[in-house]
Structures are given as C-alpha cells and as structure tokens.
LOTIPA-943688 format. One record per residue (C-alpha): x, y, z; chain. Coordinates in nm, 3 decimals. Layout:
BEGIN
+---------+---------+---------+--------+
|       x |       y |       z | cadena |
+---------+---------+---------+--------+
|       X |       Y |       Z |      A |
...
+---------+---------+---------+--------+
END
This chain:
BEGIN
+---------+---------+---------+--------+
|       x |       y |       z | cadena |
+---------+---------+---------+--------+
|   9.711 |  13.084 |  12.479 |      A |
|   9.705 |  13.234 |  12.132 |      A |
|   9.863 |  12.925 |  11.974 |      A |
|   9.848 |  12.552 |  12.042 |      A |
|  10.050 |  12.414 |  12.333 |      A |
|  10.231 |  12.201 |  12.074 |      A |
|  10.309 |  12.499 |  11.855 |      A |
|  10.375 |  12.779 |  12.106 |      A |
|  10.723 |  12.923 |  12.047 |      A |
|  10.731 |  12.717 |  11.727 |      A |
|  10.783 |  12.409 |  11.945 |      A |
|  10.695 |  12.128 |  11.702 |      A |
|  10.893 |  12.282 |  11.418 |      A |
|  11.198 |  12.320 |  11.643 |      A |
|  11.169 |  11.962 |  11.767 |      A |
|  11.150 |  11.833 |  11.410 |      A |
|  11.442 |  12.053 |  11.309 |      A |
|  11.650 |  11.919 |  11.598 |      A |
|  11.572 |  11.562 |  11.497 |      A |
|  11.645 |  11.627 |  11.129 |      A |
|  11.976 |  11.797 |  11.204 |      A |
|  12.084 |  11.518 |  11.438 |      A |
|  12.000 |  11.250 |  11.181 |      A |
|  12.192 |  11.427 |  10.906 |      A |
|  12.494 |  11.480 |  11.134 |      A |
|  12.505 |  11.104 |  11.192 |      A |
|  12.444 |  10.989 |  10.836 |      A |
|  12.814 |  11.036 |  10.734 |      A |
|  12.922 |  10.834 |  11.039 |      A |
|  12.721 |  10.533 |  10.925 |      A |
|  12.817 |  10.587 |  10.560 |      A |
|  13.183 |  10.583 |  10.661 |      A |
|  13.133 |  10.250 |  10.837 |      A |
|  12.958 |  10.110 |  10.530 |      A |
|  12.696 |  10.237 |  10.285 |      A |
|  12.514 |   9.912 |  10.365 |      A |
|  12.418 |  10.058 |  10.704 |      A |
|  12.229 |  10.355 |  10.559 |      A |
|  11.893 |  10.173 |  10.543 |      A |
|  11.905 |  10.169 |  10.925 |      A |
|  11.909 |  10.547 |  10.945 |      A |
|  11.657 |  10.582 |  10.661 |      A |
|  11.410 |  10.358 |  10.844 |      A |
|  11.454 |  10.547 |  11.172 |      A |
|  11.429 |  10.883 |  10.996 |      A |
|  11.101 |  10.780 |  10.833 |      A |
|  10.952 |  10.689 |  11.171 |      A |
|  11.068 |  11.019 |  11.323 |      A |
|  10.889 |  11.233 |  11.065 |      A |
|  10.573 |  11.371 |  11.220 |      A |
|  10.403 |  11.220 |  11.523 |      A |
|  10.216 |  11.392 |  11.804 |      A |
|  10.532 |  11.506 |  11.993 |      A |
|  10.342 |  11.475 |  12.321 |      A |
|  10.639 |  11.359 |  12.531 |      A |
|  10.867 |  11.649 |  12.435 |      A |
|  10.573 |  11.887 |  12.481 |      A |
|  10.501 |  11.759 |  12.831 |      A |
|  10.871 |  11.792 |  12.919 |      A |
|  10.885 |  12.143 |  12.776 |      A |
|  10.581 |  12.260 |  12.972 |      A |
|  10.713 |  12.089 |  13.284 |      A |
|  11.016 |  12.315 |  13.243 |      A |
|  10.801 |  12.621 |  13.185 |      A |
|  10.575 |  12.536 |  13.485 |      A |
|  10.792 |  12.736 |  13.727 |      A |
|  10.806 |  13.044 |  13.505 |      A |
|  11.129 |  12.976 |  13.315 |      A |
|  11.169 |  13.132 |  12.972 |      A |
|  11.191 |  12.944 |  12.646 |      A |
|  11.529 |  12.782 |  12.580 |      A |
|  11.691 |  12.625 |  12.273 |      A |
|  11.891 |  12.396 |  12.500 |      A |
|  11.574 |  12.270 |  12.665 |      A |
|  11.406 |  12.210 |  12.328 |      A |
|  11.708 |  12.006 |  12.216 |      A |
|  11.704 |  11.810 |  12.543 |      A |
|  11.331 |  11.726 |  12.528 |      A |
|  11.366 |  11.624 |  12.161 |      A |
|  11.571 |  11.327 |  12.283 |      A |
|  11.243 |  11.174 |  12.402 |      A |
|  11.139 |  11.120 |  12.040 |      A |
|  11.436 |  10.889 |  11.990 |      A |
|  11.345 |  10.698 |  12.307 |      A |
|  10.987 |  10.670 |  12.181 |      A |
|  11.113 |  10.544 |  11.845 |      A |
|  11.308 |  10.271 |  12.026 |      A |
|  10.997 |  10.169 |  12.220 |      A |
|  10.775 |  10.164 |  11.910 |      A |
|  11.017 |   9.962 |  11.697 |      A |
|  11.075 |   9.701 |  11.967 |      A |
|  10.703 |   9.693 |  12.050 |      A |
|  10.617 |   9.617 |  11.688 |      A |
|  10.863 |   9.326 |  11.689 |      A |
|  10.720 |   9.186 |  12.012 |      A |
|  10.360 |   9.230 |  11.895 |      A |
|  10.430 |   9.106 |  11.540 |      A |
|  10.269 |   9.427 |  11.410 |      A |
|  10.292 |   9.475 |  11.035 |      A |
|  10.228 |   9.850 |  11.028 |      A |
|  10.317 |  10.166 |  11.214 |      A |
|  10.152 |  10.499 |  11.131 |      A |
|  10.014 |  10.353 |  10.810 |      A |
|  10.355 |  10.235 |  10.685 |      A |
|  10.531 |   9.899 |  10.709 |      A |
|  10.684 |   9.852 |  11.055 |      A |
|  11.065 |   9.855 |  11.066 |      A |
|  11.099 |   9.478 |  11.087 |      A |
|  10.866 |   9.438 |  10.788 |      A |
|  11.075 |   9.684 |  10.584 |      A |
|  11.388 |   9.475 |  10.633 |      A |
|  11.203 |   9.149 |  10.588 |      A |
|  11.091 |   9.276 |  10.247 |      A |
|  11.445 |   9.395 |  10.169 |      A |
|  11.568 |   9.041 |  10.233 |      A |
|  11.301 |   8.883 |  10.016 |      A |
|  11.348 |   9.131 |   9.731 |      A |
|  11.722 |   9.065 |   9.723 |      A |
|  11.669 |   8.688 |   9.748 |      A |
|  11.926 |   8.664 |  10.027 |      A |
|  12.010 |   8.349 |  10.217 |      A |
|  11.860 |   8.232 |  10.546 |      A |
|  11.531 |   8.351 |  10.696 |      A |
|  11.376 |   8.687 |  10.598 |      A |
|  11.169 |   8.706 |  10.917 |      A |
|  11.474 |   8.663 |  11.142 |      A |
|  11.667 |   8.922 |  10.940 |      A |
|  11.382 |   9.172 |  10.968 |      A |
|  11.346 |   9.123 |  11.342 |      A |
|  11.721 |   9.146 |  11.398 |      A |
|  11.755 |   9.464 |  11.196 |      A |
|  11.461 |   9.626 |  11.377 |      A |
|  11.607 |   9.542 |  11.718 |      A |
|  11.932 |   9.709 |  11.613 |      A |
|  11.750 |  10.020 |  11.485 |      A |
|  11.570 |  10.042 |  11.818 |      A |
|  11.902 |  10.009 |  12.001 |      A |
|  12.049 |  10.280 |  11.781 |      A |
|  11.756 |  10.510 |  11.864 |      A |
|  11.807 |  10.442 |  12.235 |      A |
|  12.176 |  10.528 |  12.207 |      A |
|  12.104 |  10.844 |  12.012 |      A |
|  11.844 |  10.953 |  12.269 |      A |
|  12.126 |  10.959 |  12.526 |      A |
|  12.358 |  11.140 |  12.291 |      A |
|  12.105 |  11.410 |  12.204 |      A |
|  12.025 |  11.471 |  12.570 |      A |
|  12.390 |  11.493 |  12.670 |      A |
|  12.478 |  11.730 |  12.386 |      A |
|  12.177 |  11.954 |  12.450 |      A |
|  12.379 |  12.233 |  12.606 |      A |
|  12.215 |  12.212 |  12.949 |      A |
|  12.453 |  12.304 |  13.229 |      A |
|  12.606 |  12.016 |  13.424 |      A |
|  12.379 |  12.052 |  13.728 |      A |
|  12.060 |  12.065 |  13.521 |      A |
|  12.182 |  11.769 |  13.318 |      A |
|  12.255 |  11.565 |  13.632 |      A |
|  11.908 |  11.633 |  13.771 |      A |
|  11.747 |  11.547 |  13.438 |      A |
|  11.952 |  11.230 |  13.393 |      A |
|  11.836 |  11.099 |  13.731 |      A |
|  11.473 |  11.118 |  13.614 |      A |
|  11.562 |  10.985 |  13.269 |      A |
|  11.727 |  10.676 |  13.418 |      A |
|  11.422 |  10.595 |  13.631 |      A |
|  11.192 |  10.648 |  13.332 |      A |
|  11.383 |  10.403 |  13.112 |      A |
|  11.384 |  10.137 |  13.383 |      A |
|  11.009 |  10.180 |  13.432 |      A |
|  10.950 |  10.167 |  13.057 |      A |
|  11.140 |   9.842 |  13.005 |      A |
|  10.972 |   9.684 |  13.309 |      A |
|  10.633 |   9.798 |  13.181 |      A |
|  10.707 |   9.658 |  12.835 |      A |
|  10.791 |   9.322 |  12.991 |      A |
|  10.474 |   9.323 |  13.201 |      A |
|  10.277 |   9.396 |  12.883 |      A |
|  10.448 |   9.105 |  12.709 |      A |
|  10.381 |   8.882 |  13.009 |      A |
|  10.012 |   8.967 |  13.029 |      A |
|   9.964 |   8.871 |  12.665 |      A |
|  10.060 |   8.510 |  12.741 |      A |
|   9.898 |   8.472 |  13.081 |      A |
|   9.533 |   8.378 |  13.115 |      A |
|   9.272 |   8.557 |  13.324 |      A |
|   9.450 |   8.892 |  13.342 |      A |
|   9.273 |   9.108 |  13.598 |      A |
|   9.189 |   9.473 |  13.559 |      A |
|   9.437 |   9.554 |  13.838 |      A |
|   9.715 |   9.382 |  13.644 |      A |
|   9.616 |   9.564 |  13.324 |      A |
|   9.618 |   9.896 |  13.512 |      A |
|   9.966 |   9.821 |  13.646 |      A |
|  10.088 |   9.772 |  13.289 |      A |
|   9.928 |  10.106 |  13.199 |      A |
|  10.103 |  10.282 |  13.485 |      A |
|  10.453 |  10.169 |  13.396 |      A |
|  10.437 |  10.124 |  13.020 |      A |
|  10.241 |  10.440 |  12.947 |      A |
|  10.132 |  10.673 |  13.229 |      A |
|  10.473 |  10.737 |  13.379 |      A |
|  10.669 |  10.715 |  13.055 |      A |
|  10.436 |  10.924 |  12.840 |      A |
|  10.342 |  11.202 |  13.080 |      A |
|  10.466 |  11.194 |  13.440 |      A |
|  10.837 |  11.136 |  13.378 |      A |
|  10.866 |  11.377 |  13.082 |      A |
|  10.704 |  11.641 |  13.305 |      A |
|  10.954 |  11.556 |  13.579 |      A |
|  11.242 |  11.579 |  13.333 |      A |
|  11.141 |  11.929 |  13.229 |      A |
|  11.081 |  12.036 |  13.588 |      A |
|  11.421 |  11.895 |  13.687 |      A |
|  11.586 |  12.109 |  13.419 |      A |
|  11.424 |  12.408 |  13.591 |      A |
|  11.516 |  12.287 |  13.942 |      A |
|  11.149 |  12.289 |  14.040 |      A |
|  11.056 |  12.247 |  14.407 |      A |
|  10.862 |  11.959 |  14.564 |      A |
|  10.524 |  12.132 |  14.532 |      A |
|  10.563 |  12.155 |  14.154 |      A |
|  10.688 |  11.797 |  14.127 |      A |
|  10.395 |  11.672 |  14.335 |      A |
|  10.136 |  11.858 |  14.128 |      A |
|  10.291 |  11.735 |  13.803 |      A |
|  10.295 |  11.376 |  13.934 |      A |
|   9.928 |  11.382 |  14.026 |      A |
|   9.845 |  11.532 |  13.687 |      A |
|  10.074 |  11.294 |  13.497 |      A |
|   9.959 |  10.969 |  13.656 |      A |
|   9.589 |  11.047 |  13.618 |      A |
|   9.626 |  11.173 |  13.263 |      A |
|   9.862 |  10.891 |  13.171 |      A |
|   9.598 |  10.638 |  13.266 |      A |
|   9.335 |  10.826 |  13.066 |      A |
|   9.576 |  10.845 |  12.771 |      A |
|   9.632 |  10.469 |  12.766 |      A |
|   9.264 |  10.393 |  12.814 |      A |
|   9.201 |  10.604 |  12.503 |      A |
|   9.466 |  10.391 |  12.328 |      A |
|   9.276 |  10.080 |  12.440 |      A |
|   8.954 |  10.213 |  12.288 |      A |
|   9.129 |  10.309 |  11.963 |      A |
|   9.298 |   9.968 |  11.951 |      A |
|   8.953 |   9.809 |  11.931 |      A |
|   8.731 |  10.070 |  11.766 |      A |
|   8.974 |  10.308 |  11.594 |      A |
|   8.944 |  10.403 |  11.227 |      A |
|   9.226 |  10.220 |  11.049 |      A |
|   9.265 |  10.503 |  10.797 |      A |
|   9.345 |  10.738 |  11.088 |      A |
|   9.527 |  10.514 |  11.337 |      A |
|   9.749 |  10.347 |  11.077 |      A |
|   9.669 |  10.011 |  11.238 |      A |
|   9.418 |   9.744 |  11.129 |      A |
|   9.069 |   9.777 |  11.277 |      A |
|   9.047 |   9.581 |  11.603 |      A |
|   9.426 |   9.547 |  11.614 |      A |
|   9.441 |   9.495 |  11.993 |      A |
|   9.193 |   9.209 |  11.959 |      A |
|   9.390 |   9.053 |  11.674 |      A |
|   9.702 |   9.072 |  11.891 |      A |
|   9.506 |   8.943 |  12.196 |      A |
|   9.607 |   9.234 |  12.417 |      A |
|   9.471 |   9.192 |  12.768 |      A |
|   9.372 |   9.556 |  12.815 |      A |
|   9.149 |   9.715 |  13.077 |      A |
|   8.875 |   9.722 |  12.813 |      A |
|   8.899 |   9.344 |  12.769 |      A |
|   8.925 |   9.272 |  13.143 |      A |
|   8.627 |   9.493 |  13.219 |      A |
|   8.423 |   9.331 |  12.940 |      A |
|   8.480 |   8.985 |  13.085 |      A |
|   8.356 |   9.093 |  13.427 |      A |
|   8.049 |   9.272 |  13.289 |      A |
|   7.928 |   9.003 |  13.047 |      A |
|   7.696 |   8.721 |  13.147 |      A |
|   7.868 |   8.390 |  13.214 |      A |
|   7.770 |   8.245 |  12.876 |      A |
|   7.874 |   8.554 |  12.683 |      A |
|   8.199 |   8.577 |  12.880 |      A |
|   8.283 |   8.219 |  12.782 |      A |
|   8.207 |   8.296 |  12.418 |      A |
|   8.415 |   8.615 |  12.437 |      A |
|   8.709 |   8.425 |  12.591 |      A |
|   8.690 |   8.153 |  12.326 |      A |
|   8.696 |   8.407 |  12.043 |      A |
|   8.968 |   8.614 |  12.209 |      A |
|   9.195 |   8.313 |  12.271 |      A |
|   9.149 |   8.161 |  11.923 |      A |
|   9.471 |   8.103 |  11.729 |      A |
|   9.338 |   8.299 |  11.432 |      A |
|   9.067 |   8.564 |  11.420 |      A |
|   8.843 |   8.635 |  11.123 |      A |
|   8.681 |   8.973 |  11.056 |      A |
|   8.355 |   8.819 |  11.179 |      A |
|   8.524 |   8.716 |  11.505 |      A |
|   8.659 |   9.068 |  11.559 |      A |
|   8.317 |   9.219 |  11.490 |      A |
|   8.157 |   8.985 |  11.743 |      A |
|   8.417 |   9.075 |  12.006 |      A |
|   8.359 |   9.445 |  11.940 |      A |
|   7.985 |   9.387 |  11.980 |      A |
|   8.037 |   9.213 |  12.315 |      A |
|   8.255 |   9.500 |  12.441 |      A |
|   7.996 |   9.759 |  12.344 |      A |
|   7.692 |   9.569 |  12.467 |      A |
|   7.851 |   9.469 |  12.798 |      A |
|   7.880 |   9.834 |  12.898 |      A |
|   8.259 |   9.809 |  12.918 |      A |
|   8.315 |  10.068 |  12.646 |      A |
|   8.089 |  10.320 |  12.819 |      A |
|   8.255 |  10.240 |  13.152 |      A |
|   8.604 |  10.302 |  13.012 |      A |
|   8.490 |  10.629 |  12.854 |      A |
|   8.366 |  10.734 |  13.199 |      A |
|   8.704 |  10.642 |  13.349 |      A |
|   8.881 |  10.850 |  13.085 |      A |
|   8.665 |  11.153 |  13.170 |      A |
|   8.713 |  11.105 |  13.545 |      A |
|   9.090 |  11.068 |  13.525 |      A |
|   9.118 |  11.368 |  13.294 |      A |
|   8.922 |  11.573 |  13.548 |      A |
|   9.152 |  11.448 |  13.825 |      A |
|   9.455 |  11.554 |  13.621 |      A |
|   9.322 |  11.904 |  13.564 |      A |
|   9.233 |  11.942 |  13.932 |      A |
|   9.592 |  11.853 |  14.026 |      A |
|   9.738 |  12.151 |  13.840 |      A |
|   9.482 |  12.396 |  13.975 |      A |
|   9.749 |  12.536 |  14.205 |      A |
|   9.957 |  12.851 |  14.229 |      A |
|  10.269 |  12.633 |  14.213 |      A |
|  10.213 |  12.604 |  13.835 |      A |
|  10.228 |  12.916 |  13.619 |      A |
|   9.909 |  13.018 |  13.443 |      A |
|  10.067 |  12.980 |  13.099 |      A |
|  10.185 |  12.627 |  13.174 |      A |
|   9.851 |  12.536 |  13.332 |      A |
|   9.670 |  12.644 |  13.015 |      A |
|   9.915 |  12.445 |  12.802 |      A |
|   9.880 |  12.133 |  13.018 |      A |
|   9.502 |  12.166 |  13.007 |      A |
|   9.512 |  12.178 |  12.629 |      A |
|   9.751 |  11.882 |  12.614 |      A |
|   9.518 |  11.682 |  12.838 |      A |
|   9.234 |  11.735 |  12.593 |      A |
|   9.458 |  11.640 |  12.299 |      A |
|   9.578 |  11.326 |  12.477 |      A |
|   9.232 |  11.197 |  12.563 |      A |
|   9.007 |  11.314 |  12.280 |      A |
|   9.230 |  11.206 |  11.993 |      A |
|   9.144 |  10.973 |  11.705 |      A |
|   9.494 |  10.822 |  11.666 |      A |
+---------+---------+---------+--------+
END
C-alpha cells in the first residue's frame, strides 16, 4: 500500500471529521436544555480528539476484505466505534480511579476540579464520578445514533447491529470480569486471559472486523479468517498493553509509570511473574503488589521482579507468536490482497506501539 492502513482513502481525517460534525450538531441540543450541560460535551469532545482509531480502521478493512469499494456511509458507521470506546475509557477510569487519560485529567477528575473551584456543596469526588458516568452514558447513546444515521441500507444495518449488540454485551461482561479480578486474590493466568479475550481481543479487533464484514455481507470463510486473526491479534494487543502498563514511558503513554502495578491489575504479566519467581521472591512480590499504598521504590522493585523472573521476555514471546498466528489466519484467498496488506500493517501497529 502506498499510504498507511490508517490513512488510506484519507480514513483518519474522515473519521475525525465525522466525529467533529456529530459533536457540533449536538451542541445546540444540549445548549437548549441548559448551558450548564455544555461541559459534558466539551469533556467528551476533548477525549475524542486524536487517538489511534484502530477500531474504526479494523471495521473499515473488514468491510473492504471482500473487495467492496470505499464508502462514506461505511466510514460514518465505523466512526461510531470511537464513541463506544470513549464510553469504555471514561467508565474504566472511574472504576480504576485513574487520574489521567492521554496525558490529560480523566473526565471524573475534570468535574471534581470544577466542583472544588466553584466551592460547591457536597462531595467533589462523588460529583466528578457521577458526571463522568453520565458522559460515558452519553457517548454510548451517541454511538448508537451515529451508527443508525450512517446511511447504510436497512439490511446492512440489521446485520451490523447484530454484531454490535454482541460486542457491547461482551465488552460490559469483560469490564466486570476485569473489575472482579482486581479484588480477588490468586488470579490465574487463565482467568487473566479470559479477561483479555472479552474486554479487549473481541471488542478491539474481532468484533469491529465482523461489523465491517457484516456491512459487506461477507461469507463464512471471510468471517472465520477474520475471527482467527482478530482473536490472536487481540490477545497480542492486550499483552502489549500489559507491558506498557508496567514499563511504558509516561511521557508517551499519558499514564504514570507502572500504572498497572499502582492500580494492582492482575494481568497476565503479573500472573506469569508469580509462577516464574522463586517461592521467597513470589511472596515478596505478592506483599508489595497487595500493599495498600505503593512507593516509587516499591514499583521499581516489582518491575525488577517481573524482568528478572523471565515473565517480561515470556510475554514478549507470546506477543510475537500470537501476531504470527494472526497473520497466518489471513493468508487466504478469501481476503483481498489490499485488505490483507492493511491488516498486516495494523497488526504491526497494534503490537509494536509505545502507547
């Protein structure tokens, strides 16, 4: 391909333009209800500026996989996934008590600060959390609206909606499993992988691919190839997130260094470390990981244990293996050459990224 899979046919620019137009069309609706509601749309709009746009891209190339031409209606439809992602991120930050998102204050922190600055009554934390939940709900509602006003014909829309409904159910279930594993003890690698499958692998890659393919009325051979690609790559994608959550550069990720350790996320990286450490080191690791508060020294020691145990190297090997499995799955005549090249490039972007 002469241009990036994210930029072919001006894809990212068109996705951003769709989002911007939709936001501005809805600003007068909120203003008419009350000018006091405008901070909701401003916060959501800020989050929707930029981003990798991987989910819309996977959906777009799922559509193109059977040889269909570019379509403005399809671009509008796949852009709805950015609103769904915004919902997931905003609610995730509330559940994880995360202060930042993409280097900026998370939505709940923005409204918490608004409360404090205005010296309003009651609790600033509760106000911030409540406002963020509502912004996430608004994003979820607008994701539906954007999809249903995309201009797809009724049959394509019905096929797409069936996949979209399954995806949202899997996402919410996966989010709950993630929440659950953070409070349980002794999370196994199998449990952590199950969270990956439903919170990330299906939602980030497999289901967006299926949505695009459903728009094109793709046959079972295409759907099967895209599933095998999506599940393998989705696991690799989340494993890369796990690595970045522990070793990522804060200036690039927009999150504090070692953020997953600070939040005590029971990831595959953590589960694998505990099984690969000696008994004494595993006990020390568990004590540091479960501590009520973590110092920078504690985080550094945990990072050292993960590296020295061999868990980091092992996870990097898993990322490479699953990426190879994904690419092998689309080495089929069922997928057009152009789409195969795009999906290959997206696989590299998804697994070799720094944020």
